[in-house]
C-alpha positions in Angstrom: 8.0 53.5 1.4 10.3 50.9 -0.1 10.9 49.6 3.5 7.3 49.6 4.7 5.6 46.4 5.3 2.3 45.7 4.0 -0.2 44.2 6.4 -2.8 41.6 4.7 -5.5 40.7 7.1 -6.9 37.9 4.7 -5.2 34.6 4.8 -3.1 33.8 1.8 -4.7 31.6 -0.5 -3.0 28.8 -2.5 -4.0 26.7 -5.4 -7.3 24.9 -5.2 -5.6 21.4 -5.4 -3.4 22.4 -2.2 -6.4 24.2 -0.3 -8.7 21.1 -0.8 -5.9 18.5 0.0 -7.1 16.2 2.6 -4.8 15.5 5.6 -3.7 11.8 6.2 -5.7 10.2 8.7 -3.0 7.7 9.5 -0.4 10.6 10.2 -3.0 12.3 12.5 -3.2 8.9 14.6 0.5 8.4 14.4 0.9 11.9 15.8 -1.4 10.9 18.7 0.6 7.7 19.4 3.9 9.5 19.3 2.7 12.0 21.8 1.5 9.2 24.1 5.0 7.3 23.7 6.9 10.5 24.5 5.0 10.7 27.8 6.0 7.2 28.8 3.0 5.2 27.9 3.5 1.8 26.2 1.4 1.8 23.0 0.9 -1.4 20.9 1.5 0.7 17.8 0.3 -1.4 14.8 -0.7 1.4 12.4 2.5 1.9 10.3 3.1 0.0 7.2 6.7 -0.3 7.9 9.2 -2.8 9.6 11.2 -2.4 12.7 14.6 -3.2 11.5 15.5 -4.8 14.7 12.9 -7.5 14.1 12.9 -7.4 10.3 16.5 -6.4 9.2 17.1 -6.2 5.3 19.0 -9.0 3.7 22.7 -9.1 5.0 23.9 -9.5 1.5 21.9 -6.3 0.5 23.4 -4.5 3.4 27.0 -5.4 2.5 26.5 -4.6 -1.2 25.1 -1.1 -0.2 28.2 -0.4 1.9 30.4 -1.7 -0.8 28.8 0.5 -3.4 29.2 3.6 -1.3 33.0 2.8 -0.7 33.5 2.4 -4.2 32.3 5.9 -4.8 28.9 5.4 -6.3 27.5 8.6 -5.2 26.9 10.7 -8.3 23.6 11.0 -10.1 22.0 7.7 -11.5 20.5 7.4 -15.0 17.1 8.9 -15.1 15.3 5.5 -15.8 17.5 3.6 -13.4 20.9 2.0 -13.6 20.9 -0.4 -16.4 22.3 -3.3 -14.3 19.4 -2.9 -12.0 16.8 -2.9 -14.8 18.2 -6.0 -16.3 18.2 -7.7 -12.7 14.7 -6.7 -12.1 13.8 -8.1 -15.6 15.3 -11.4 -14.6 13.7 -11.4 -11.0 10.3 -10.7 -12.6 10.5 -13.8 -14.9 11.9 -16.0 -12.4 9.7 -15.3 -9.6 6.5 -14.0 -11.4 6.6 -15.5 -14.8 6.3 -12.1 -16.6 8.5 -11.0 -19.2 9.6 -7.3 -19.6 12.8 -6.0 -21.0 15.0 -3.4 -19.2 13.6 -0.6 -21.4 10.1 -1.4 -20.2 11.1 -1.0 -16.5 11.4 2.2 -14.6 13.3 2.6 -11.4 12.4 5.5 -8.8 12.7 6.3 -5.2 9.9 3.8 -4.0 6.6 3.2 -5.2 5.1 6.4 -4.5 6.7 8.5 -7.2 5.9 5.8 -9.8 2.0 6.1 -8.9 2.1 9.7 -9.1 4.0 9.5 -12.4 1.3 6.9 -13.8 -1.6 9.2 -12.8 0.1 12.0 -14.5 0.9 10.0 -17.6 -2.8 8.8 -18.3 -5.0 11.0 -16.6 -6.1 14.5 -17.6 -7.9 16.9 -15.4 -11.4 16.0 -15.3 -11.0 12.4 -16.2 -12.4 9.7 -14.1 -10.4 7.2 -12.0 -12.1 4.0 -10.6 -10.8 2.5 -7.3 -11.9 0.4 -4.7 -12.4 1.5 -0.9 -10.5 0.7 1.2 -7.6 1.2 -0.8 -4.3 3.3 -0.2 -4.1 6.7 -1.4 -5.9 6.6 -4.5 -8.2 9.4 -3.5 -5.2 11.6 -2.9 -3.6 10.7 -6.2 -6.9 11.5 -7.9 -7.3 14.8 -6.1 -3.6 15.9 -7.1 -4.3 14.9 -10.5 -7.5 16.9 -10.8 -9.4 13.6 -11.6 -13.0 12.8 -11.0 -13.0 10.0 -8.2 -15.2 6.9 -8.7 -14.6 5.0 -5.5 -16.3 1.6 -5.3 -17.3 0.3 -1.9 -16.2 -3.5 -1.4 -17.5 -5.9 1.1 -15.9 -8.2 3.7 -18.0 -10.9 2.0 -15.6 -10.5 -1.0 -12.4 -9.8 1.1 -12.8 -6.2 0.2 -11.8 -6.9 -3.1 -13.2 -5.1 -6.3 -15.8 -7.1 -8.1 -16.2 -7.2 -11.8 -19.9 -6.4 -11.8 -19.1 -3.2 -9.9 -16.4 -2.2 -12.3 -18.6 -2.9 -15.3 -21.2 -0.3 -14.5 -18.7 2.5 -14.3 -16.0 1.5 -16.9 -17.4 3.7 -19.8 -16.4 6.6 -17.7 -12.9 5.8 -16.8 -9.4 6.7 -17.8 -7.7 4.7 -15.1 -8.7 1.8 -12.9 -6.4 1.8 -9.9 -6.2 -1.6 -8.0 -3.8 -3.2 -5.6 -3.3 -7.1 -4.8 -2.2 -8.1 -2.4 -4.3 -5.1 -1.0 -3.3 -2.4 1.3 -5.0 -2.4 3.8 -6.7 -5.7 4.0 -4.0 -8.2 3.1 -6.3 -9.9 0.9 -5.9 -11.0 -3.0 -7.8 -11.2 -6.3 -9.1 -14.6 -7.0 -8.0 -15.7 -10.4 -11.5 -15.6 -11.8 -12.2 -12.2 -10.2 -9.1 -10.5 -11.8 -9.6 -12.4 -15.2 -13.1 -10.9 -15.5 -11.9 -7.5 -14.6 -9.1 -7.7 -17.4 -11.9 -8.7 -19.9 -14.2 -5.6 -18.9 -11.3 -3.4 -19.6 -10.4 -5.1 -22.8 -13.9 -4.9 -24.1 -14.1 -1.4 -23.2 -10.8 -0.5 -25.3 -12.1 -2.4 -28.2 -15.2 -0.3 -28.1 -13.4 2.9 -27.8 -10.6 2.1 -30.3 -9.7 5.2 -32.4 -12.4 7.3 -30.6 -10.8 8.2 -27.4 -7.8 7.1 -25.2 -7.9 3.5 -23.7 -8.6 2.9 -20.0 -5.5 1.8 -18.3 -5.1 -0.5 -15.2 -2.6 0.6 -12.6 -1.6 -2.7 -10.8 0.0 -2.3 -7.7 1.6 -5.5 -6.5 4.3 -4.4 -4.0 3.4 -7.0 -1.6 3.1 -9.9 -4.1 6.2 -11.9 -2.6 4.3 -12.0 0.7 1.6 -14.7 0.2 0.8 -17.3 2.8 -0.7 -20.9 2.9 -2.6 -21.6 -0.3 -2.9 -18.1 -1.4 -1.9 -17.4 -5.2 -0.9 -14.0 -6.5 -2.0 -13.4 -9.9 -1.2 -10.4 -12.3 -3.3 -9.2 -15.3 -0.7 -10.0 -17.9 -0.1 -13.6 -16.7 -3.9 -14.1 -16.9 -4.8 -12.2 -20.1 -1.8 -11.4 -22.1 -3.5 -8.8 -24.3 -3.5 -6.6 -20.9 0.1 -6.0 -21.5 -0.7 -3.0 -23.7 -2.9 -1.5 -20.8 -1.2 -2.5 -17.6 1.0 -0.3 -15.6 2.6 -2.3 -12.7 4.1 -0.8 -9.6 6.5 -3.0 -7.6 9.8 -2.8 -5.7 11.9 -3.7 -2.8 10.1 -2.2 0.1 8.0 -4.9 1.4 9.4 -8.1 0.0 12.7 -7.4 1.7 11.7 -5.3 4.7 13.7 -2.4 2.7 11.3 0.6 2.9 14.1 3.0 3.7 16.3 1.8 0.9 13.9 3.5 -1.7 14.1 1.2 -4.5 10.8 0.9 -6.5 10.3 -0.2 -10.2 7.3 0.1 -12.5 6.9 -1.5 -15.8 4.4 -1.6 -18.5 3.7 -0.2 -22.0 6.7 1.4 -23.5 5.1 4.8 -24.4 3.5 5.0 -20.8 6.8 4.1 -19.4 8.9 6.6 -21.4 6.4 9.4 -20.4 6.6 8.2 -16.6 10.3 8.4 -17.0 10.1 12.2 -18.2 7.9 13.1 -15.4 10.2 11.4 -12.7 13.3 13.1 -14.4 11.6 16.4 -13.9 10.8 15.7 -10.3 14.3 14.1 -9.6 12.4 11.3 -7.8 15.4 9.1 -8.5 16.4 6.1 -6.2 20.1 6.7 -4.9 22.7 5.3 -7.0 24.6 3.2 -4.6 21.3 1.4 -3.5 20.6 0.8 -7.2 24.1 -0.8 -7.8 23.7 -2.8 -4.5 20.1 -4.0 -5.3 21.2 -5.4 -8.8 24.0 -7.2 -7.2 21.6 -8.7 -4.6 18.9 -9.6 -7.0 21.3 -11.5 -9.1 22.2 -13.8 -6.2 19.4 -16.2 -6.6 20.3 -18.4 -3.5 20.4 -15.1 -1.2 17.2 -13.9 -2.6 15.3 -17.3 -1.9 16.8 -17.9 1.4 15.8 -14.3 2.7 12.3 -14.7 1.3 11.6 -17.9 2.9 12.9 -17.1 6.3 11.1 -13.6 6.0 7.6 -14.9 4.9 7.6 -17.4 7.9 8.2 -14.6 10.5 5.4 -12.5 8.8 3.0 -15.2 8.7 3.7 -16.3 12.2 2.6 -12.9 13.6 -0.4 -12.7 11.2 -1.8 -16.1 12.3 -1.0 -15.1 16.0 -3.2 -12.2 15.9 -5.9 -13.8 13.9 -6.0 -16.7 16.4 -6.3 -14.2 19.3 -9.2 -12.3 17.5 -11.1 -15.6 16.8 -10.6 -16.4 20.5 -12.0 -13.1 21.7 -14.7 -13.7 19.3 -15.6 -17.1 20.8 -15.8 -15.5 24.1 -18.7 -13.2 23.1 -16.8 -10.0 22.3 -17.9 -8.1 19.1 -14.7 -8.6 17.2 -13.6 -10.6 14.2 -10.9 -11.0 11.7 -10.3 -12.3 8.1 -8.0 -15.3 7.8 -4.5 -14.0 6.5 -3.8 -14.3 2.9 -0.7 -11.9 2.1 1.0 -9.0 2.7 1.8 -7.6 6.4 -1.7 -6.8 7.4 -4.7 -8.3 9.3 -8.2 -7.0 8.7 -9.9 -6.9 12.1 -13.4 -6.0 13.1 -13.9 -4.1 16.6 -17.4 -2.8 16.9 -18.3 -1.2 20.2 -20.5 1.4 19.4 -23.4 1.8 21.6 -21.4 0.5 24.6 -20.5 2.6 27.7 -17.3 2.9 29.5 -16.8 2.4 33.3 -17.4 6.2 33.6 -20.8 6.0 31.8 -19.5 7.4 28.5 -21.3 6.0 25.5 -19.1 5.1 22.3 -21.2 6.5 19.5 -19.0 6.5 16.6 -16.1 4.6 15.2 -13.8 7.6 16.2 -14.9 7.0 19.7 -14.0 3.4 19.5 -10.5 4.2 17.9 -9.8 6.5 20.9 -10.9 4.2 23.4 -8.8 1.5 22.0 -5.9 3.9 22.1 -6.6 5.4 25.7 -7.7 2.3 27.4 -6.1 -0.7 25.6 -3.1 1.1 24.5 -3.7 -0.2 21.2 -3.3 1.8 18.0 -4.9 0.4 14.7 -5.9 2.2 11.6 -9.6 2.4 10.9 -10.9 1.8 7.5 -12.1 5.3 7.2 -8.7 6.3 6.8 -8.7 4.3 3.5 -11.7 6.0 2.1 -14.8 4.0 3.4 -17.6 5.4 5.2 -16.8 6.6 8.6 -19.1 4.1 10.5 -17.1 1.0 9.0 -16.1 -1.2 12.0 -13.0 -2.5 10.2 -9.5 -1.9 11.1 -5.9 -2.6 9.5 -3.5 -4.2 11.9 0.1 -4.0 10.8 2.6 -6.6 12.2 5.7 -4.8 11.1 6.6 -3.5 14.6 5.4 -6.5 16.5 7.4 -9.2 18.2 5.9 -12.5 18.9 6.1 -11.8 22.5 4.0 -8.7 21.9 0.9 -10.8 20.8 -0.1 -12.1 24.3 0.4 -8.8 25.9 -1.7 -7.2 23.0 -4.5 -9.3 23.9 -4.4 -9.1 27.6 -4.6 -5.2 27.2 -7.5 -5.6 24.4 -9.5 -8.1 26.6 -9.2 -6.1 29.9 -10.4 -2.9 28.0 -13.2 -4.7 26.2 -14.3 -6.3 29.6 -14.7 -2.8 31.2 -17.6 -1.7 28.6 -21.1 -2.5 29.3 
């Protein structure tokens, strides 16, 4: 009997959270792209929020410092909240470049921004609490689900660059434990205006005054991982810089990944109220979601080299902006030719927001494109173009907007991209 195997017909059940976790639409699309690439098709894969190292290498100084740190034997555990020299370097970097002042004990280092976002949710959100976030936005629906929170997604509009409006927040703020926003915004590459963000902060402060001593405050999760990538006359604003009293209620998410094309280096930092950061530190300690020690030592050395930082950022911004402007110009040209496409002028980050609405049109074989899923597949199969539809970021599935990421695009790709796209569009009737 001891060696007998028990046969169970029913599928094994897991936790409610795991059973109901929604798969990533971006990963689903990426798998399709990878399969086509394996079969020898050339796909313009503009889906991933990452940088091709052959086009966008990390700073040479940072790379040298990483090698030096490994050669020096910096391979054991880091301190749980991040190496002291890195937290001090981040403090100086934030003050010099962002004009905000946080000491090394208010800064927490982790293996990228994701563990910090997870820890922030766990630190301030109880199961059943409400989380407000705009859609489209990146992964707040998933973090809310994992935390057992009630989701309050607020639909945003192209007319407001897909940014959360204060009046939309105000009607829901009494319910919330957390307001989660991102600026510059993933997926749109757009930013808060000074007035818009100021009014959002005032709404949060007014609500916290109203509930003082009665219930826990509402916190603002402010993801600014792209803040060093702003273009033209775009200005990045942060809540504490605009409304100093928000320092008690704002948890910032930031790091190396986007500003220095260092997505694989895995250096993220969060900063905010001391008690929140202490609890986030404890959560991350239990997860073991630390950034590698050698990379931390190297990043501290790099951030303390002001000239190297400034030189890299200047060149990097220029190369990102050139690509965004190239794609923007191409979409505007197609629009002028009568195709049902559009784009929002580049403001920040590595993303361009583009509109491609082909619903109701027919392919040369006579098949009607009836949904945005159909449009997305047509672009992939006929134009060899892969973009991420906004429904992957929580919008309604009939949204005609897409995220275009320039991280894997060379300048020479842009003309070929539009040749393919125009050819595919011209075959529709």
